[in-house]
C-alpha positions, 0 to 999 in steps of 0.5 A: 959874110959880115953883118950890121945891126941897125936900129931905127927910131921911127914916128908914126901917126894914130892912123898908121897904128890903127891900120897896122892893128887891123892888119894884125887882126886880119892875119890872125884869121890866117895862121898858116901864112908866111907872116907868122914864121918867127912871130908865134909868141909875140904880143899884139903890140909887138906885131903892130909896131913891127908892121908899122916899122916894116911899112915905113921902111919899105915905103921909103926904100921903094919910093925914095923920098928924102922928105918922107924919110925926114918926117918918119925916120928920126934916127938910125944907129949902126953896129958892125958885128965882129965875126960875121956869125950874127 
């Protein structure tokens, strides 16, 4: 199976940042949740940014709206991996 590495440049508001920080704090109370798989060693800042990106990209995917995309998704770069191993 072929894979593609995609990098997005996103913009977010202070309100989005604060809500993501609250979410991360709440998740710290529930260490057995699936949320933590692969995230055990990440800093709070990394977790917060990850939540923001997930919410922006999921929101765009689930509620296709070009105006939303142009407001928060600033750019996207794709690189095809050569052998499909990654």
